[in-house]
Steps between C-alpha positions, in 0.01 A plus 500: 500500500301217331525274809272204440308359792274196455132581522173314464313594184154626586428778249295367208679657204289310248180652642671838499593464134151395394286731712688799646554808288824673602577863413603578143496140384301269275267221610584290193878555509566623853838611624648260757423569865714384791356383835604722790469365855666779698676834478744648749703820498604543133449139392219279378498120536341260254322180588770321300759628745671791323551818699539800269613858549205721410581791271139611456377575856169347391438749223679775691295484819692293760748772592580350844523147365286207608393363836600818682435454873383858554252489213386151599425630849301794362279263302445247778427764764246666271349164405423435866292820506326495161596406147252729327209732552321712240640852463164655417385679816774339709868564564779340700843568643712328230341709225528826695862431594590407143345813355684714757827342390422547131415866546821543695740340251350616170549851356325784681143585401420133432284465809189314384535121476279253316586136579449237231580140413775505239716724288266488202207598721694793646550622142131454425421707809747770395351526153148514643611769746636717220193460281256547786689809622453689175142377460426632849635842405283510190773429242302226328728499194815399693463127438831412336823379658856566387798275549829390348573206276672197656300542822337226703235556765324167549272246336153632585309684228558867581862424595553319169372802309799704618759226444725507194269499196720267292698260719236424761149357519367832368504384136331168586202681651479776241141607459415413860737734677457877498753673277727743679787729403856370486830684472846348438667340799774698675837445331760684710643242737521543876872571526546671161458857384138602457399571139255791494389407148304201630262746665388658173232243415396471865434874519322502164272217611410682821422816304282314250305273735503638854140619491382138464755338732424415862839358600843394386612164645861386509736265684754738655866450402464129415272365230487146629321227306499724193874468451688586820567851372688708760429857394626843606336675799476824298229341287289454810569856618386649169198269493393634840535856370296426187224336701480812719507735202227319307272389787569128462536274805820299539472135606823323596492121504753391766370145534836353397734782604365588843659414836862558411554297185658788300710637789232746612199406711290595198635561151332843469757621755769479230322793332383661824140516383163413651236341276131570542438127538745226602450125455692255718488122547728195463756557782248673727448177700852368450357247257277332759162565344324716248436865589530836330424863565413807297596828665384845399476860618243710683416673171409178319314354797297818548422528131362147489316524833332829413386374161171355384572147623642627829706184549788314340325237291709198592504247785680163484364222720837446665587870525709567810545130579635492859751220438649680201502837679666352808783338307537814286548708816763256619675493163522880483630516858758234419616691194522834679689347794762357266788670323302457181672773297838343572357157419367614163833665426684176579266303276549761228877464521480121493264497202727740311808296579367154427276573201764704316670195337173436314552821303786331310280220367399520134125460554483765775367841395532677834564447869348759733453535874296738712459458873434131566399429140738335255416445133667310219337576165566250220449501124237224479194406703599267781361144503356515852459123547853419387654792689331408828600136463863612469461737795379218721800291402717791615313542829309824430148615426472769231201564274576709190248662269538596137860597438565592860672294768477692823567471873291660774622301801378525859688774684649243740685322219871455584762628255617147424149404394482798265818366343345155465192649331708713264740215423204281407380756247849528354545123481168445322554783251855392424398149387 
């Protein structure tokens, strides 16, 4: 791809380096950043002229690609009416329509929708819902949360407290974050035989701590930033049963997996379960702007609303932003109108086919694919700056983390471009 077109340099990279703090980077030794001037379909174009195939879908959100005419129209038409209005005491058609769609496509019983700004905030809302629910019912001692190791749920404080306690920011903020209860991460892989023995400690932990636990939070089927662990649906089924047995709410974080990424509209469908609370974000707007939602049941909503406070104690300034809601409605309609299951299956086949040669390389530990997610796990931590420099030379944009090189491309990505992405990974690792 890497077709260079001359362009006038206008982005001040020196100012950026000195003054702008990018995610997960240092201000004294920052990772390189590359100036983007446009993005179209499944490509991004640099100011320096390179056009690269995007394997990241803008951190997994741009499922329809970039500069989509239908989504552009949704934004511009809404902009002509109003860009924003406070959601306290007011409502509007984009928000109502979006919530109707969310209730319709998510598992039954999830019929109460709280709109928020970002994935982390939707997790914060979910955790507050679970704690406030039990407080409202008079169970003042249910203040703990349970979760699995290797999880990731966001960078805000409550979300961090239920992220992996060792390989995340949890250890950095020890003493500031509340201490919760962790169990080993699921080990039986998605397509393998389920090992019942891995449930022993899970069941023992429920039995020992359930009286103090408000909720168990987990990323269904795919532990994303915590290691790209694709685990067996039976784990989720048993977890739902244990939560019911021991009066613990189940929160499923579908921020990364929602809207078709795993081959189901939502990953909980692999286990045919319904959580008490569901968090969604990222792809909800097709990658156009930030928005998230936390969905729950009549039981939880009634418990909170009939409690001492009488209200859900949360209210973001930009809650229900009309622009975001309008483009989210359009994105969901676009997805549902497409042959998305067939598309994900085609991407799955292409990722399996073209990433498989990597499994023969000495430094590769594992190659795994689920839905439209492809992962190459290597023995040593990847040098992000060097790896991305090599990717650009090969005409692709891939951002690894830790020992994981992964692809989560836009759904519109042609098969040939999947090959180019996979070939780039192979070429770099083979050197």
